[in-house]
C-alpha positions in Angstrom: 81.7 96.0 82.4 80.3 99.4 83.3 81.8 101.7 80.6 80.6 105.0 81.6 81.1 107.2 84.7 79.4 110.4 86.2 81.9 113.0 86.6 82.4 117.3 86.6 82.6 118.4 83.1 85.0 121.1 82.9 85.1 124.6 80.5 88.9 123.3 79.0 87.2 120.0 77.9 88.5 117.6 81.2 86.5 115.8 83.5 86.7 115.8 87.4 85.7 113.4 90.4 85.4 115.8 92.7 84.2 119.6 92.6 86.3 121.7 94.8 87.4 125.1 95.4 91.6 125.3 95.6 92.9 128.5 97.5 96.7 128.8 96.1 99.1 130.9 97.5 101.7 132.3 95.1 104.6 132.4 98.0 104.7 130.8 101.1 104.3 134.4 103.0 100.6 133.8 102.3 100.2 130.4 103.6 98.5 131.5 107.2 95.9 133.4 105.2 95.1 130.2 103.0 94.9 128.0 105.9 92.2 130.4 107.5 90.4 131.0 104.4 90.1 127.2 103.4 89.3 126.2 106.9 86.0 128.2 107.1 84.9 126.7 103.6 84.1 122.8 103.7 84.8 122.2 100.2 88.1 124.8 99.9 91.5 123.2 100.2 94.8 124.9 101.2 97.5 124.4 98.9 100.2 125.6 101.1 104.2 125.2 100.1 107.4 126.6 101.4 108.2 128.7 98.1 107.5 131.4 95.5 110.8 133.1 96.3 114.4 132.6 95.9 114.2 130.4 93.2 116.4 130.0 90.1 115.6 129.7 86.3 113.8 126.1 85.8 112.8 125.7 89.4 110.7 129.1 89.7 109.3 128.1 86.3 108.5 124.5 87.3 106.8 125.9 90.9 104.7 128.3 88.6 103.7 125.8 86.1 102.5 123.2 88.9 100.6 125.8 90.9 99.0 126.8 87.5 98.1 123.1 86.7 96.7 122.5 90.1 94.5 125.5 89.4 93.1 124.1 86.2 93.3 120.5 87.7 90.2 118.8 86.7 89.0 118.1 90.2 89.1 121.9 90.8 85.7 123.7 90.3 87.2 127.1 91.3 90.1 129.0 92.5 91.1 131.7 94.5 94.9 133.0 94.2 96.6 134.6 97.5 99.4 136.7 96.8 101.6 139.0 98.8 102.8 141.3 96.0 106.5 141.4 96.1 107.2 137.6 95.3 109.0 136.0 92.3 106.2 134.1 91.2 103.6 137.0 90.2 100.1 136.5 91.8 98.6 138.5 88.7 100.4 136.4 86.2 99.4 132.9 88.0 95.6 134.4 88.2 95.6 135.0 84.4 97.3 132.0 83.5 94.5 129.8 85.5 91.6 132.1 84.6 92.2 131.3 80.9 91.1 128.0 81.6 89.2 128.4 85.1 86.5 131.1 84.6 85.8 130.7 88.5 89.0 132.2 89.6 89.4 135.2 91.8 92.8 137.2 93.2 93.7 139.0 96.3 96.8 140.4 96.9 97.7 141.6 100.7 99.9 144.6 100.0 97.0 145.4 97.5 93.7 144.7 99.7 95.1 145.6 103.1 96.9 143.0 105.3 96.1 139.5 106.7 92.6 140.1 108.3 90.7 142.1 105.5 92.3 139.4 103.0 90.9 136.4 105.0 87.5 138.0 105.5 87.2 138.8 101.7 88.7 135.2 101.0 86.0 133.6 102.8 83.3 135.6 101.1 84.5 134.5 97.7 85.0 131.0 98.3 81.6 131.0 100.1 80.1 132.4 96.8 82.1 129.7 94.8 80.6 127.0 96.7 77.0 128.0 96.4 77.8 128.1 92.6 79.6 124.9 92.7 76.7 123.2 94.7 74.2 124.0 91.6 76.9 121.9 89.2 75.8 118.2 88.4 77.4 115.4 87.2 77.3 114.1 83.6 77.5 110.6 82.2 80.9 110.3 80.1 83.3 107.6 78.9 85.8 106.0 80.9 88.5 107.1 78.8 88.3 110.5 80.6 89.7 108.7 84.1 93.2 108.9 84.8 94.5 107.1 87.6 98.0 107.6 89.6 99.7 104.6 90.6 101.9 105.0 93.6 103.4 103.0 96.1 105.5 103.8 99.6 106.4 102.4 102.6 106.6 98.8 100.9 107.3 95.3 102.4 107.0 92.0 101.1 103.5 92.1 100.4 103.7 95.1 98.3 105.4 93.0 95.4 103.4 89.8 95.9 99.8 91.4 96.6 99.3 94.9 96.4 101.2 95.8 93.7 100.2 92.9 91.4 96.6 93.8 91.9 97.3 97.4 91.1 98.6 96.0 87.9 95.3 93.7 87.4 93.4 97.0 87.8 95.4 99.0 85.4 95.1 96.3 82.6 91.1 96.9 82.9 91.6 100.7 82.9 93.7 100.6 79.6 91.5 98.2 77.9 88.7 100.9 78.9 90.6 103.7 77.2 91.5 105.1 80.4 95.2 106.6 81.4 97.4 105.3 84.1 100.4 107.3 85.3 103.4 106.0 87.6 106.9 107.2 88.6 109.1 107.1 91.4 112.1 107.2 89.5 114.5 106.1 92.2 112.4 103.1 93.2 113.0 101.7 89.5 116.9 101.0 89.4 117.5 97.4 88.9 114.4 96.7 86.8 115.7 98.6 83.6 115.3 95.2 81.5 111.7 94.8 82.7 111.1 98.1 81.7 112.9 98.0 78.2 110.3 94.9 77.5 107.4 97.2 78.4 108.5 100.4 76.9 106.4 100.6 73.5 109.3 102.3 71.6 113.1 103.1 72.2 112.7 106.5 72.7 110.5 105.9 75.7 112.9 103.3 77.4 115.7 105.5 77.0 113.9 108.3 78.6 113.6 106.3 81.4 117.1 104.9 81.4 118.4 108.1 81.4 116.4 109.6 84.4 117.2 106.6 86.7 121.0 107.2 85.5 120.6 110.9 86.2 119.1 110.8 89.7 121.9 107.9 90.4 124.4 110.5 89.4 123.3 113.2 91.6 123.8 110.8 94.6 127.3 109.8 93.4 128.2 113.2 93.2 127.0 113.8 97.0 128.9 110.5 97.6 126.3 108.4 98.2 125.3 105.0 96.3 121.6 104.6 96.4 122.2 100.9 95.6 123.9 100.5 98.5 121.5 102.5 100.8 118.1 101.4 99.3 116.2 99.7 100.6 115.3 101.9 103.7 115.1 101.0 107.0 111.4 100.3 107.0 111.4 98.4 103.8 114.1 96.2 105.4 112.2 95.7 108.4 109.4 94.9 106.1 111.1 91.8 104.6 112.7 93.7 101.2 116.5 92.7 101.0 118.0 94.9 97.7 117.1 97.7 95.6 116.4 95.2 92.9 113.9 93.3 95.0 112.4 96.6 95.7 111.8 98.2 92.5 111.0 94.6 90.8 108.2 94.8 93.1 107.0 98.6 92.3 107.1 97.6 88.5 104.0 95.3 89.0 102.0 98.4 89.4 101.6 98.6 85.7 101.0 94.8 85.1 101.3 93.7 81.6 100.5 96.9 79.8 103.0 98.7 77.5 104.6 101.9 78.7 103.1 104.4 75.9 105.1 107.6 77.0 107.6 108.9 79.1 107.4 112.6 80.1 108.9 114.9 82.9 108.0 116.4 86.2 105.0 119.1 85.5 103.9 117.5 82.1 100.4 116.2 81.4 99.7 112.7 80.1 98.3 112.7 76.5 98.4 109.2 75.5 95.8 106.6 76.6 97.5 103.7 78.3 100.5 103.9 80.8 102.6 106.9 80.9 105.7 107.0 83.0 106.1 110.6 84.8 110.0 111.3 86.1 109.0 111.7 90.0 111.1 111.4 93.1 110.4 108.5 95.2 109.2 110.8 98.1 105.5 110.2 98.6 104.3 114.1 98.5 106.4 114.9 95.8 105.5 111.8 93.4 101.6 112.5 94.3 102.4 116.1 92.8 104.0 114.7 89.8 101.3 112.4 89.0 98.3 115.0 89.6 100.0 117.2 87.2 99.9 114.6 84.9 96.4 114.8 85.1 95.6 112.0 87.9 92.0 112.4 89.2 92.5 109.7 91.8 95.8 108.1 93.2 96.1 104.6 94.1 98.3 104.4 97.0 99.9 101.0 98.1 102.0 100.4 101.2 103.2 97.8 103.5 104.3 99.8 106.4 101.2 102.0 106.5 100.9 106.3 105.6 97.7 108.5 106.0 98.9 111.0 103.7 96.2 112.3 101.2 96.6 114.9 98.5 95.1 118.3 98.2 94.0 118.0 94.4 93.1 114.5 94.1 91.3 112.0 96.2 93.9 109.1 97.5 92.7 105.6 97.8 95.0 103.2 100.3 95.7 100.1 99.8 97.6 97.4 101.9 98.1 93.6 101.9 99.7 93.5 105.2 97.4 92.1 107.6 98.9 93.6 110.7 98.9 97.1 109.0 95.5 97.0 107.7 94.3 96.1 111.6 96.3 98.7 113.7 95.7 101.6 111.0 92.3 100.6 109.6 90.9 104.0 109.6 93.6 104.9 107.0 92.9 102.2 104.4 90.4 101.4 101.4 91.3 97.8 100.8 92.7 94.9 102.7 94.3 92.6 100.5 95.9 90.4 103.2 93.5 87.1 101.9 95.9 87.2 99.1 99.0 86.4 101.0 96.9 84.0 103.4 95.9 82.4 100.1 92.0 83.0 100.6 91.8 85.8 97.5 93.3 85.7 94.0 94.8 88.6 92.2 92.4 88.7 89.8 89.5 88.8 92.7 91.6 91.3 94.3 91.6 93.6 90.9 87.8 93.1 90.6 87.3 94.6 93.8 89.7 97.7 93.7 88.3 98.2 89.9 84.7 98.6 91.4 85.7 100.7 94.2 87.7 103.0 92.1 84.3 103.6 90.1 82.7 104.3 93.0 85.3 106.9 94.1 85.4 108.3 90.6 81.2 109.1 91.6 81.8 110.6 94.6 82.6 108.1 97.5 84.9 109.4 100.1 88.4 107.7 100.7 89.7 107.2 103.7 92.2 109.8 103.5 89.7 112.4 102.4 87.3 111.3 105.5 90.1 112.3 107.8 91.0 115.4 106.2 94.2 114.3 104.4 94.6 116.8 102.0 98.4 117.6 102.0 100.5 119.6 99.2 103.8 121.2 98.7 105.9 121.9 95.9 109.0 119.9 94.3 112.3 122.0 94.5 114.9 121.3 91.8 117.3 124.3 92.8 119.4 124.8 96.0 118.6 127.5 98.3 121.2 130.3 97.3 119.4 133.4 99.0 
């Protein structure tokens, strides 16, 4: 088995699978400017979001931390922060926090620089200069232990639990054996699998954290007079053949295979231990992707039976399905079709080998389907109500 991979070395000691420019707004008011700048430079991505003002306490802190983490993500080679000038996420503070780890960082504040048009023109100049510098950077051979892979599922159907997610579990076993990290979340989709999670947990405190997060999210729903155990699976899951939230959760847990869960961390925190780490994320695909990327995922493997085109700004999203109909009708959106497993013509182990080889190729530069189609979605995760 190959035990090295060619990645981009970063000043902060991390390694990336991509070398792109992040154009980050400190507030939603700067989104249009950010989109215009990023659209003009091939390797630039717009990290647009609806926040930056009218947030309270921890919610504001979390948004700041997530934006900072995106600016220092291993796949980001340069950063341009765009501020308005009167927002609650202070653009100068965000710039300084990112630049401490990412030397190729610049800042433009619209109220200081002169409005939208001038900021867009100067921003494009800066990003084109970044692109020239990044083009001169090469990959270096490094150990597989520097890989962190996000494990995600969405739009699940009957094939997810019997094919796609078990293959992801086989992949996870190979990654952990090589010293790498795997991160998974989707707390709302773990209900009913608590006893299995207890057996996977490496320590009692790891399981206790996961169990408390499951109970907390269920209580939030109950406080809103909603019983998650009665409203899940979703209509799409049911149409796809899932009958109960327990069935959905049991299929979801298959993503980590037989591996122990070595750590459990809150949303926005970084995974530090080799092996599998649980991240407390919602089930929402985009918010979950943010949580996994903040944990350090350079690539996100996304299994789905119903089909979804979504990508993510910082991390290539590799799409897997075992649903033959979806694999055919949405072929352009998928990287791996595992429907042969359902048909009895491929084993889980064979699927895991295929996935392993593909992910190493993606790590070394092969585009995913989502990247090829331009799917680089991004948003922040809000935890407080809008009061102002």
